[in-house]
PDB file of N, CA, C and O in Angstrom:
ATOM      1  N   UNK A   1     -57.655 -19.317 -14.064  1.00  0.00           N
ATOM      2  CA  UNK A   1     -57.066 -19.693 -13.816  1.00  0.00           C
ATOM      3  C   UNK A   1     -56.639 -17.448 -12.584  1.00  0.00           C
ATOM      4  O   UNK A   1     -55.587 -16.810 -12.535  1.00  0.00           O
ATOM      5  N   UNK A   2     -57.835 -17.165 -12.025  1.00  0.00           N
ATOM      6  CA  UNK A   2     -57.262 -15.769 -11.129  1.00  0.00           C
ATOM      7  C   UNK A   2     -56.237 -15.846 -10.203  1.00  0.00           C
ATOM      8  O   UNK A   2     -56.282 -16.657  -9.278  1.00  0.00           O
ATOM      9  N   UNK A   3     -55.124 -14.915 -10.400  1.00  0.00           N
ATOM     10  CA  UNK A   3     -54.090 -14.424  -9.928  1.00  0.00           C
ATOM     11  C   UNK A   3     -54.512 -13.405  -8.516  1.00  0.00           C
ATOM     12  O   UNK A   3     -55.341 -12.516  -8.315  1.00  0.00           O
ATOM     13  N   UNK A   4     -53.584 -13.999  -7.808  1.00  0.00           N
ATOM     14  CA  UNK A   4     -54.385 -12.815  -6.393  1.00  0.00           C
ATOM     15  C   UNK A   4     -53.174 -12.093  -6.493  1.00  0.00           C
ATOM     16  O   UNK A   4     -52.111 -12.708  -6.571  1.00  0.00           O
ATOM     17  N   UNK A   5     -53.222 -10.599  -6.500  1.00  0.00           N
ATOM     18  CA  UNK A   5     -52.218  -9.652  -6.352  1.00  0.00           C
ATOM     19  C   UNK A   5     -51.754  -9.330  -5.410  1.00  0.00           C
ATOM     20  O   UNK A   5     -52.354  -8.966  -4.399  1.00  0.00           O
ATOM     21  N   UNK A   6     -50.530  -9.410  -5.577  1.00  0.00           N
ATOM     22  CA  UNK A   6     -49.533  -9.117  -3.858  1.00  0.00           C
ATOM     23  C   UNK A   6     -48.321  -7.662  -4.585  1.00  0.00           C
ATOM     24  O   UNK A   6     -47.487  -7.466  -5.470  1.00  0.00           O
ATOM     25  N   UNK A   7     -48.790  -7.204  -3.814  1.00  0.00           N
ATOM     26  CA  UNK A   7     -47.652  -5.513  -4.085  1.00  0.00           C
ATOM     27  C   UNK A   7     -46.471  -5.344  -3.038  1.00  0.00           C
ATOM     28  O   UNK A   7     -46.339  -5.614  -1.845  1.00  0.00           O
ATOM     29  N   UNK A   8     -45.952  -4.974  -3.676  1.00  0.00           N
ATOM     30  CA  UNK A   8     -44.140  -4.824  -3.324  1.00  0.00           C
ATOM     31  C   UNK A   8     -43.997  -3.274  -2.896  1.00  0.00           C
ATOM     32  O   UNK A   8     -44.458  -2.394  -3.624  1.00  0.00           O
ATOM     33  N   UNK A   9     -43.393  -3.001  -1.785  1.00  0.00           N
ATOM     34  CA  UNK A   9     -43.114  -1.427  -2.397  1.00  0.00           C
ATOM     35  C   UNK A   9     -41.525  -1.078  -2.525  1.00  0.00           C
ATOM     36  O   UNK A   9     -40.897  -0.048  -2.282  1.00  0.00           O
ATOM     37  N   UNK A  10     -41.128  -2.380  -3.012  1.00  0.00           N
ATOM     38  CA  UNK A  10     -39.583  -2.293  -3.522  1.00  0.00           C
ATOM     39  C   UNK A  10     -39.467  -2.227  -5.321  1.00  0.00           C
ATOM     40  O   UNK A  10     -40.469  -2.517  -5.974  1.00  0.00           O
ATOM     41  N   UNK A  11     -38.524  -1.935  -5.834  1.00  0.00           N
ATOM     42  CA  UNK A  11     -37.786  -2.482  -7.207  1.00  0.00           C
ATOM     43  C   UNK A  11     -38.038  -4.276  -7.046  1.00  0.00           C
ATOM     44  O   UNK A  11     -38.320  -5.185  -7.827  1.00  0.00           O
ATOM     45  N   UNK A  12     -37.876  -4.209  -6.203  1.00  0.00           N
ATOM     46  CA  UNK A  12     -37.711  -6.214  -6.280  1.00  0.00           C
ATOM     47  C   UNK A  12     -38.263  -6.536  -5.607  1.00  0.00           C
ATOM     48  O   UNK A  12     -38.881  -5.611  -5.080  1.00  0.00           O
ATOM     49  N   UNK A  13     -38.604  -8.023  -4.964  1.00  0.00           N
ATOM     50  CA  UNK A  13     -38.148  -8.851  -4.137  1.00  0.00           C
ATOM     51  C   UNK A  13     -38.096 -10.630  -4.223  1.00  0.00           C
ATOM     52  O   UNK A  13     -38.916 -11.318  -4.831  1.00  0.00           O
ATOM     53  N   UNK A  14     -37.226 -11.000  -3.655  1.00  0.00           N
ATOM     54  CA  UNK A  14     -36.421 -12.593  -3.651  1.00  0.00           C
ATOM     55  C   UNK A  14     -37.383 -12.989  -3.395  1.00  0.00           C
ATOM     56  O   UNK A  14     -38.048 -12.620  -2.427  1.00  0.00           O
ATOM     57  N   UNK A  15     -37.948 -14.516  -4.839  1.00  0.00           N
ATOM     58  CA  UNK A  15     -38.673 -15.408  -4.723  1.00  0.00           C
ATOM     59  C   UNK A  15     -39.379 -15.976  -3.195  1.00  0.00           C
ATOM     60  O   UNK A  15     -40.551 -16.233  -2.918  1.00  0.00           O
ATOM     61  N   UNK A  16     -38.383 -16.030  -2.540  1.00  0.00           N
ATOM     62  CA  UNK A  16     -38.383 -17.042  -0.874  1.00  0.00           C
ATOM     63  C   UNK A  16     -39.114 -15.972  -0.413  1.00  0.00           C
ATOM     64  O   UNK A  16     -40.272 -16.223  -0.744  1.00  0.00           O
ATOM     65  N   UNK A  17     -39.086 -14.931   0.158  1.00  0.00           N
ATOM     66  CA  UNK A  17     -39.904 -13.571   0.622  1.00  0.00           C
ATOM     67  C   UNK A  17     -40.915 -13.213  -0.141  1.00  0.00           C
ATOM     68  O   UNK A  17     -41.668 -12.426   0.433  1.00  0.00           O
ATOM     69  N   UNK A  18     -41.132 -13.409  -0.901  1.00  0.00           N
ATOM     70  CA  UNK A  18     -42.169 -13.129  -1.645  1.00  0.00           C
ATOM     71  C   UNK A  18     -42.955 -14.200  -1.621  1.00  0.00           C
ATOM     72  O   UNK A  18     -44.039 -13.641  -1.787  1.00  0.00           O
ATOM     73  N   UNK A  19     -43.336 -15.969  -1.489  1.00  0.00           N
ATOM     74  CA  UNK A  19     -44.232 -16.555  -0.877  1.00  0.00           C
ATOM     75  C   UNK A  19     -44.524 -16.555   0.338  1.00  0.00           C
ATOM     76  O   UNK A  19     -45.357 -17.261   0.906  1.00  0.00           O
ATOM     77  N   UNK A  20     -43.718 -15.613   0.852  1.00  0.00           N
ATOM     78  CA  UNK A  20     -43.736 -15.652   2.837  1.00  0.00           C
ATOM     79  C   UNK A  20     -44.667 -14.328   2.271  1.00  0.00           C
ATOM     80  O   UNK A  20     -45.893 -14.447   2.271  1.00  0.00           O
ATOM     81  N   UNK A  21     -44.232 -13.466   1.942  1.00  0.00           N
ATOM     82  CA  UNK A  21     -45.481 -12.088   1.653  1.00  0.00           C
ATOM     83  C   UNK A  21     -46.449 -11.630   1.514  1.00  0.00           C
ATOM     84  O   UNK A  21     -47.113 -10.731   2.029  1.00  0.00           O
ATOM     85  N   UNK A  22     -46.626 -13.121  -0.159  1.00  0.00           N
ATOM     86  CA  UNK A  22     -48.090 -14.021  -0.196  1.00  0.00           C
ATOM     87  C   UNK A  22     -48.862 -14.504   0.531  1.00  0.00           C
ATOM     88  O   UNK A  22     -50.054 -14.384   0.247  1.00  0.00           O
ATOM     89  N   UNK A  23     -48.454 -15.265   1.795  1.00  0.00           N
ATOM     90  CA  UNK A  23     -49.036 -16.138   2.395  1.00  0.00           C
ATOM     91  C   UNK A  23     -49.046 -17.330   2.088  1.00  0.00           C
ATOM     92  O   UNK A  23     -49.145 -18.022   3.101  1.00  0.00           O
ATOM     93  N   UNK A  24     -48.950 -18.339   0.495  1.00  0.00           N
ATOM     94  CA  UNK A  24     -48.498 -19.449   0.196  1.00  0.00           C
ATOM     95  C   UNK A  24     -47.802 -19.608   1.229  1.00  0.00           C
ATOM     96  O   UNK A  24     -48.532 -19.473   2.211  1.00  0.00           O
ATOM     97  N   UNK A  25     -46.404 -19.901   1.607  1.00  0.00           N
ATOM     98  CA  UNK A  25     -45.666 -20.302   3.007  1.00  0.00           C
ATOM     99  C   UNK A  25     -45.553 -19.489   4.214  1.00  0.00           C
ATOM    100  O   UNK A  25     -45.327 -18.294   4.407  1.00  0.00           O
ATOM    101  N   UNK A  26     -45.894 -21.007   5.352  1.00  0.00           N
ATOM    102  CA  UNK A  26     -46.054 -20.171   6.409  1.00  0.00           C
ATOM    103  C   UNK A  26     -44.244 -19.998   7.260  1.00  0.00           C
ATOM    104  O   UNK A  26     -44.409 -19.850   8.470  1.00  0.00           O
ATOM    105  N   UNK A  27     -42.484 -19.992   6.813  1.00  0.00           N
ATOM    106  CA  UNK A  27     -41.769 -19.419   7.089  1.00  0.00           C
ATOM    107  C   UNK A  27     -40.972 -19.998   5.848  1.00  0.00           C
ATOM    108  O   UNK A  27     -41.168 -20.932   5.070  1.00  0.00           O
ATOM    109  N   UNK A  28     -39.817 -18.870   6.030  1.00  0.00           N
ATOM    110  CA  UNK A  28     -39.194 -19.338   5.039  1.00  0.00           C
ATOM    111  C   UNK A  28     -37.929 -20.567   4.948  1.00  0.00           C
ATOM    112  O   UNK A  28     -37.199 -20.701   3.966  1.00  0.00           O
ATOM    113  N   UNK A  29     -37.860 -21.406   6.190  1.00  0.00           N
ATOM    114  CA  UNK A  29     -37.674 -22.322   5.297  1.00  0.00           C
ATOM    115  C   UNK A  29     -38.964 -23.447   4.584  1.00  0.00           C
ATOM    116  O   UNK A  29     -38.765 -23.964   3.485  1.00  0.00           O
ATOM    117  N   UNK A  30     -39.694 -23.598   5.032  1.00  0.00           N
ATOM    118  CA  UNK A  30     -40.639 -24.172   3.872  1.00  0.00           C
ATOM    119  C   UNK A  30     -40.346 -23.310   2.949  1.00  0.00           C
ATOM    120  O   UNK A  30     -39.510 -23.877   2.246  1.00  0.00           O
ATOM    121  N   UNK A  31     -40.511 -22.446   2.607  1.00  0.00           N
ATOM    122  CA  UNK A  31     -40.669 -21.376   1.247  1.00  0.00           C
ATOM    123  C   UNK A  31     -39.087 -22.053   0.711  1.00  0.00           C
ATOM    124  O   UNK A  31     -38.833 -22.304  -0.467  1.00  0.00           O
ATOM    125  N   UNK A  32     -38.178 -22.256   1.819  1.00  0.00           N
ATOM    126  CA  UNK A  32     -36.836 -22.466   1.012  1.00  0.00           C
ATOM    127  C   UNK A  32     -37.202 -24.303  -0.003  1.00  0.00           C
ATOM    128  O   UNK A  32     -37.196 -24.511  -1.216  1.00  0.00           O
ATOM    129  N   UNK A  33     -37.477 -25.301   1.192  1.00  0.00           N
ATOM    130  CA  UNK A  33     -38.091 -26.238   0.556  1.00  0.00           C
ATOM    131  C   UNK A  33     -38.595 -26.450  -0.648  1.00  0.00           C
ATOM    132  O   UNK A  33     -38.037 -27.103  -1.530  1.00  0.00           O
ATOM    133  N   UNK A  34     -39.878 -25.803  -0.746  1.00  0.00           N
ATOM    134  CA  UNK A  34     -40.806 -25.964  -1.790  1.00  0.00           C
ATOM    135  C   UNK A  34     -39.776 -25.053  -3.054  1.00  0.00           C
ATOM    136  O   UNK A  34     -40.363 -24.986  -4.134  1.00  0.00           O
ATOM    137  N   UNK A  35     -38.499 -24.438  -3.041  1.00  0.00           N
ATOM    138  CA  UNK A  35     -38.628 -23.880  -3.331  1.00  0.00           C
ATOM    139  C   UNK A  35     -37.632 -24.533  -4.529  1.00  0.00           C
ATOM    140  O   UNK A  35     -37.753 -24.435  -5.750  1.00  0.00           O
ATOM    141  N   UNK A  36     -36.676 -25.185  -3.792  1.00  0.00           N
ATOM    142  CA  UNK A  36     -35.394 -26.530  -3.935  1.00  0.00           C
ATOM    143  C   UNK A  36     -36.438 -28.433  -4.688  1.00  0.00           C
ATOM    144  O   UNK A  36     -36.213 -29.551  -5.151  1.00  0.00           O
ATOM    145  N   UNK A  37     -37.315 -27.682  -4.358  1.00  0.00           N
ATOM    146  CA  UNK A  37     -38.136 -29.201  -4.764  1.00  0.00           C
ATOM    147  C   UNK A  37     -38.849 -28.855  -6.052  1.00  0.00           C
ATOM    148  O   UNK A  37     -39.519 -29.779  -6.514  1.00  0.00           O
ATOM    149  N   UNK A  38     -38.847 -27.891  -6.630  1.00  0.00           N
ATOM    150  CA  UNK A  38     -39.112 -26.822  -7.821  1.00  0.00           C
ATOM    151  C   UNK A  38     -40.549 -26.716  -8.222  1.00  0.00           C
ATOM    152  O   UNK A  38     -40.952 -26.522  -9.369  1.00  0.00           O
ATOM    153  N   UNK A  39     -41.432 -26.899  -6.909  1.00  0.00           N
ATOM    154  CA  UNK A  39     -42.458 -27.067  -6.711  1.00  0.00           C
ATOM    155  C   UNK A  39     -43.337 -25.148  -7.025  1.00  0.00           C
ATOM    156  O   UNK A  39     -44.504 -24.780  -7.162  1.00  0.00           O
ATOM    157  N   UNK A  40     -42.217 -24.548  -7.017  1.00  0.00           N
ATOM    158  CA  UNK A  40     -42.648 -22.977  -7.281  1.00  0.00           C
ATOM    159  C   UNK A  40     -42.828 -22.754  -8.625  1.00  0.00           C
ATOM    160  O   UNK A  40     -42.824 -23.894  -9.087  1.00  0.00           O
ATOM    161  N   UNK A  41     -42.977 -22.017  -9.501  1.00  0.00           N
ATOM    162  CA  UNK A  41     -42.974 -21.393 -10.514  1.00  0.00           C
ATOM    163  C   UNK A  41     -43.442 -20.225 -11.051  1.00  0.00           C
ATOM    164  O   UNK A  41     -44.475 -19.564 -10.942  1.00  0.00           O
ATOM    165  N   UNK A  42     -42.410 -20.141 -11.664  1.00  0.00           N
ATOM    166  CA  UNK A  42     -42.494 -18.300 -11.746  1.00  0.00           C
ATOM    167  C   UNK A  42     -42.522 -18.300 -13.770  1.00  0.00           C
ATOM    168  O   UNK A  42     -41.971 -18.876 -14.708  1.00  0.00           O
ATOM    169  N   UNK A  43     -43.446 -17.355 -13.538  1.00  0.00           N
ATOM    170  CA  UNK A  43     -44.502 -17.235 -14.821  1.00  0.00           C
ATOM    171  C   UNK A  43     -44.181 -18.319 -15.781  1.00  0.00           C
ATOM    172  O   UNK A  43     -43.699 -18.310 -16.913  1.00  0.00           O
ATOM    173  N   UNK A  44     -44.610 -19.289 -14.958  1.00  0.00           N
ATOM    174  CA  UNK A  44     -44.589 -20.721 -16.069  1.00  0.00           C
ATOM    175  C   UNK A  44     -43.947 -21.306 -15.643  1.00  0.00           C
ATOM    176  O   UNK A  44     -44.576 -22.269 -15.206  1.00  0.00           O
ATOM    177  N   UNK A  45     -42.368 -21.446 -15.319  1.00  0.00           N
ATOM    178  CA  UNK A  45     -41.220 -22.658 -15.113  1.00  0.00           C
ATOM    179  C   UNK A  45     -41.171 -22.606 -14.458  1.00  0.00           C
ATOM    180  O   UNK A  45     -41.582 -21.639 -13.817  1.00  0.00           O
ATOM    181  N   UNK A  46     -40.397 -24.000 -13.800  1.00  0.00           N
ATOM    182  CA  UNK A  46     -40.184 -24.582 -12.414  1.00  0.00           C
ATOM    183  C   UNK A  46     -38.919 -22.942 -12.354  1.00  0.00           C
ATOM    184  O   UNK A  46     -38.442 -22.349 -13.322  1.00  0.00           O
ATOM    185  N   UNK A  47     -38.727 -22.655 -10.911  1.00  0.00           N
ATOM    186  CA  UNK A  47     -37.972 -21.211 -10.606  1.00  0.00           C
ATOM    187  C   UNK A  47     -36.589 -22.567  -8.967  1.00  0.00           C
ATOM    188  O   UNK A  47     -36.944 -22.830  -7.818  1.00  0.00           O
ATOM    189  N   UNK A  48     -35.859 -22.804  -9.331  1.00  0.00           N
ATOM    190  CA  UNK A  48     -35.225 -23.651  -8.029  1.00  0.00           C
ATOM    191  C   UNK A  48     -33.662 -22.421  -7.267  1.00  0.00           C
ATOM    192  O   UNK A  48     -32.697 -22.787  -6.596  1.00  0.00           O
ATOM    193  N   UNK A  49     -33.972 -21.183  -7.682  1.00  0.00           N
ATOM    194  CA  UNK A  49     -33.174 -19.902  -7.207  1.00  0.00           C
ATOM    195  C   UNK A  49     -34.427 -19.557  -6.061  1.00  0.00           C
ATOM    196  O   UNK A  49     -35.577 -19.302  -6.418  1.00  0.00           O
ATOM    197  N   UNK A  50     -34.043 -19.593  -4.819  1.00  0.00           N
ATOM    198  CA  UNK A  50     -34.604 -19.160  -3.552  1.00  0.00           C
ATOM    199  C   UNK A  50     -34.767 -16.858  -3.418  1.00  0.00           C
ATOM    200  O   UNK A  50     -35.591 -16.001  -3.099  1.00  0.00           O
ATOM    201  N   UNK A  51     -33.252 -16.982  -3.957  1.00  0.00           N
ATOM    202  CA  UNK A  51     -32.874 -15.817  -4.505  1.00  0.00           C
ATOM    203  C   UNK A  51     -33.422 -15.198  -4.976  1.00  0.00           C
ATOM    204  O   UNK A  51     -33.500 -14.059  -4.517  1.00  0.00           O
ATOM    205  N   UNK A  52     -34.197 -15.559  -6.260  1.00  0.00           N
ATOM    206  CA  UNK A  52     -34.147 -14.896  -7.963  1.00  0.00           C
ATOM    207  C   UNK A  52     -35.162 -13.285  -7.287  1.00  0.00           C
ATOM    208  O   UNK A  52     -35.769 -12.969  -6.264  1.00  0.00           O
ATOM    209  N   UNK A  53     -34.883 -12.795  -8.365  1.00  0.00           N
ATOM    210  CA  UNK A  53     -35.076 -11.330  -8.351  1.00  0.00           C
ATOM    211  C   UNK A  53     -36.972 -11.327  -8.913  1.00  0.00           C
ATOM    212  O   UNK A  53     -37.400 -11.906  -9.911  1.00  0.00           O
ATOM    213  N   UNK A  54     -37.797 -10.500  -7.919  1.00  0.00           N
ATOM    214  CA  UNK A  54     -38.853 -10.816  -8.917  1.00  0.00           C
ATOM    215  C   UNK A  54     -39.393  -9.653  -9.034  1.00  0.00           C
ATOM    216  O   UNK A  54     -39.327  -9.101  -7.935  1.00  0.00           O
ATOM    217  N   UNK A  55     -40.083  -8.748 -10.089  1.00  0.00           N
ATOM    218  CA  UNK A  55     -40.545  -7.496 -10.697  1.00  0.00           C
ATOM    219  C   UNK A  55     -41.780  -7.276 -10.903  1.00  0.00           C
ATOM    220  O   UNK A  55     -42.210  -7.643 -11.997  1.00  0.00           O
ATOM    221  N   UNK A  56     -42.395  -6.852 -10.281  1.00  0.00           N
ATOM    222  CA  UNK A  56     -43.912  -6.195 -10.687  1.00  0.00           C
ATOM    223  C   UNK A  56     -44.690  -6.865 -12.367  1.00  0.00           C
ATOM    224  O   UNK A  56     -44.174  -6.587 -13.449  1.00  0.00           O
ATOM    225  N   UNK A  57     -45.542  -7.453 -12.283  1.00  0.00           N
ATOM    226  CA  UNK A  57     -45.860  -7.790 -13.152  1.00  0.00           C
ATOM    227  C   UNK A  57     -45.111  -9.261 -13.259  1.00  0.00           C
ATOM    228  O   UNK A  57     -45.746  -9.861 -14.126  1.00  0.00           O
ATOM    229  N   UNK A  58     -44.244  -9.962 -12.862  1.00  0.00           N
ATOM    230  CA  UNK A  58     -43.779 -11.653 -13.047  1.00  0.00           C
ATOM    231  C   UNK A  58     -44.848 -12.012 -11.872  1.00  0.00           C
ATOM    232  O   UNK A  58     -45.276 -11.242 -11.013  1.00  0.00           O
ATOM    233  N   UNK A  59     -45.173 -13.427 -12.070  1.00  0.00           N
ATOM    234  CA  UNK A  59     -46.340 -13.907 -11.241  1.00  0.00           C
ATOM    235  C   UNK A  59     -46.098 -15.558 -11.141  1.00  0.00           C
ATOM    236  O   UNK A  59     -45.543 -16.091 -12.102  1.00  0.00           O
ATOM    237  N   UNK A  60     -46.232 -15.832 -10.764  1.00  0.00           N
ATOM    238  CA  UNK A  60     -45.491 -17.213  -9.268  1.00  0.00           C
ATOM    239  C   UNK A  60     -46.795 -18.155  -8.725  1.00  0.00           C
ATOM    240  O   UNK A  60     -47.875 -17.650  -8.418  1.00  0.00           O
ATOM    241  N   UNK A  61     -46.560 -19.357  -8.672  1.00  0.00           N
ATOM    242  CA  UNK A  61     -47.851 -20.425  -9.089  1.00  0.00           C
ATOM    243  C   UNK A  61     -46.998 -21.556  -7.541  1.00  0.00           C
ATOM    244  O   UNK A  61     -45.887 -22.010  -7.268  1.00  0.00           O
ATOM    245  N   UNK A  62     -48.321 -21.538  -6.971  1.00  0.00           N
ATOM    246  CA  UNK A  62     -47.455 -22.917  -5.829  1.00  0.00           C
ATOM    247  C   UNK A  62     -48.747 -23.228  -5.454  1.00  0.00           C
ATOM    248  O   UNK A  62     -49.605 -22.355  -5.327  1.00  0.00           O
ATOM    249  N   UNK A  63     -49.045 -24.911  -5.184  1.00  0.00           N
ATOM    250  CA  UNK A  63     -49.815 -25.588  -5.472  1.00  0.00           C
ATOM    251  C   UNK A  63     -51.480 -25.277  -5.964  1.00  0.00           C
ATOM    252  O   UNK A  63     -52.480 -25.053  -5.282  1.00  0.00           O
ATOM    253  N   UNK A  64     -51.285 -25.371  -7.443  1.00  0.00           N
ATOM    254  CA  UNK A  64     -52.347 -24.534  -7.937  1.00  0.00           C
ATOM    255  C   UNK A  64     -52.740 -22.863  -8.067  1.00  0.00           C
ATOM    256  O   UNK A  64     -53.053 -22.225  -9.073  1.00  0.00           O
ATOM    257  N   UNK A  65     -52.611 -22.463  -6.787  1.00  0.00           N
ATOM    258  CA  UNK A  65     -52.109 -20.875  -6.577  1.00  0.00           C
ATOM    259  C   UNK A  65     -51.625 -19.811  -7.653  1.00  0.00           C
ATOM    260  O   UNK A  65     -50.675 -20.146  -8.360  1.00  0.00           O
ATOM    261  N   UNK A  66     -52.026 -18.928  -7.783  1.00  0.00           N
ATOM    262  CA  UNK A  66     -51.295 -17.816  -8.559  1.00  0.00           C
ATOM    263  C   UNK A  66     -51.552 -16.977  -8.070  1.00  0.00           C
ATOM    264  O   UNK A  66     -52.666 -16.731  -7.608  1.00  0.00           O
ATOM    265  N   UNK A  67     -50.319 -16.101  -8.018  1.00  0.00           N
ATOM    266  CA  UNK A  67     -49.713 -14.748  -7.111  1.00  0.00           C
ATOM    267  C   UNK A  67     -48.805 -14.372  -8.160  1.00  0.00           C
ATOM    268  O   UNK A  67     -47.857 -14.929  -8.714  1.00  0.00           O
ATOM    269  N   UNK A  68     -49.639 -12.757  -8.316  1.00  0.00           N
ATOM    270  CA  UNK A  68     -49.142 -11.626  -9.027  1.00  0.00           C
ATOM    271  C   UNK A  68     -48.141 -10.595  -8.601  1.00  0.00           C
ATOM    272  O   UNK A  68     -48.439 -10.127  -7.502  1.00  0.00           O
ATOM    273  N   UNK A  69     -46.760  -9.960  -9.260  1.00  0.00           N
ATOM    274  CA  UNK A  69     -46.032  -9.422  -8.050  1.00  0.00           C
ATOM    275  C   UNK A  69     -47.370  -7.911  -9.405  1.00  0.00           C
ATOM    276  O   UNK A  69     -47.976  -7.948 -10.476  1.00  0.00           O
ATOM    277  N   UNK A  70     -47.044  -6.773  -8.115  1.00  0.00           N
ATOM    278  CA  UNK A  70     -47.287  -5.516  -8.349  1.00  0.00           C
ATOM    279  C   UNK A  70     -46.757  -4.204  -7.914  1.00  0.00           C
ATOM    280  O   UNK A  70     -45.766  -4.414  -7.215  1.00  0.00           O
ATOM    281  N   UNK A  71     -47.021  -2.826  -8.045  1.00  0.00           N
ATOM    282  CA  UNK A  71     -46.242  -2.752  -7.615  1.00  0.00           C
ATOM    283  C   UNK A  71     -47.588  -2.055  -6.839  1.00  0.00           C
ATOM    284  O   UNK A  71     -48.759  -1.818  -7.136  1.00  0.00           O
ATOM    285  N   UNK A  72     -46.321  -1.799  -5.162  1.00  0.00           N
ATOM    286  CA  UNK A  72     -47.379  -0.757  -4.063  1.00  0.00           C
ATOM    287  C   UNK A  72     -47.308   0.607  -4.084  1.00  0.00           C
ATOM    288  O   UNK A  72     -46.844   1.153  -5.085  1.00  0.00           O
ATOM    289  N   UNK A  73     -47.738   1.339  -3.032  1.00  0.00           N
ATOM    290  CA  UNK A  73     -48.132   2.259  -2.878  1.00  0.00           C
ATOM    291  C   UNK A  73     -46.158   2.176  -1.938  1.00  0.00           C
ATOM    292  O   UNK A  73     -45.766   1.462  -1.015  1.00  0.00           O
ATOM    293  N   UNK A  74     -45.377   3.325  -2.814  1.00  0.00           N
ATOM    294  CA  UNK A  74     -44.278   3.401  -1.773  1.00  0.00           C
ATOM    295  C   UNK A  74     -44.310   4.413   0.146  1.00  0.00           C
ATOM    296  O   UNK A  74     -45.302   5.082   0.432  1.00  0.00           O
ATOM    297  N   UNK A  75     -43.582   4.345   0.748  1.00  0.00           N
ATOM    298  CA  UNK A  75     -43.187   4.154   1.850  1.00  0.00           C
ATOM    299  C   UNK A  75     -43.071   4.876   2.714  1.00  0.00           C
ATOM    300  O   UNK A  75     -42.636   4.479   3.795  1.00  0.00           O
TER     301      UNK A  75
END
């Protein structure tokens, strides 16, 4: 399965924010619910912490789609 690369411009991003940035969810509320239900996998393991800090190299999977955190261009 190919991962969609999603660049971030900061040192880290919270899991719920990342799901919105990646377009995997439509709202923060949806991200919260999906995370709390154990639907989001972080590096292959369920993650129930919506505030979990992700850094470049981390991979998130939701509904069979994978998203890779990458380093973006600085502002």
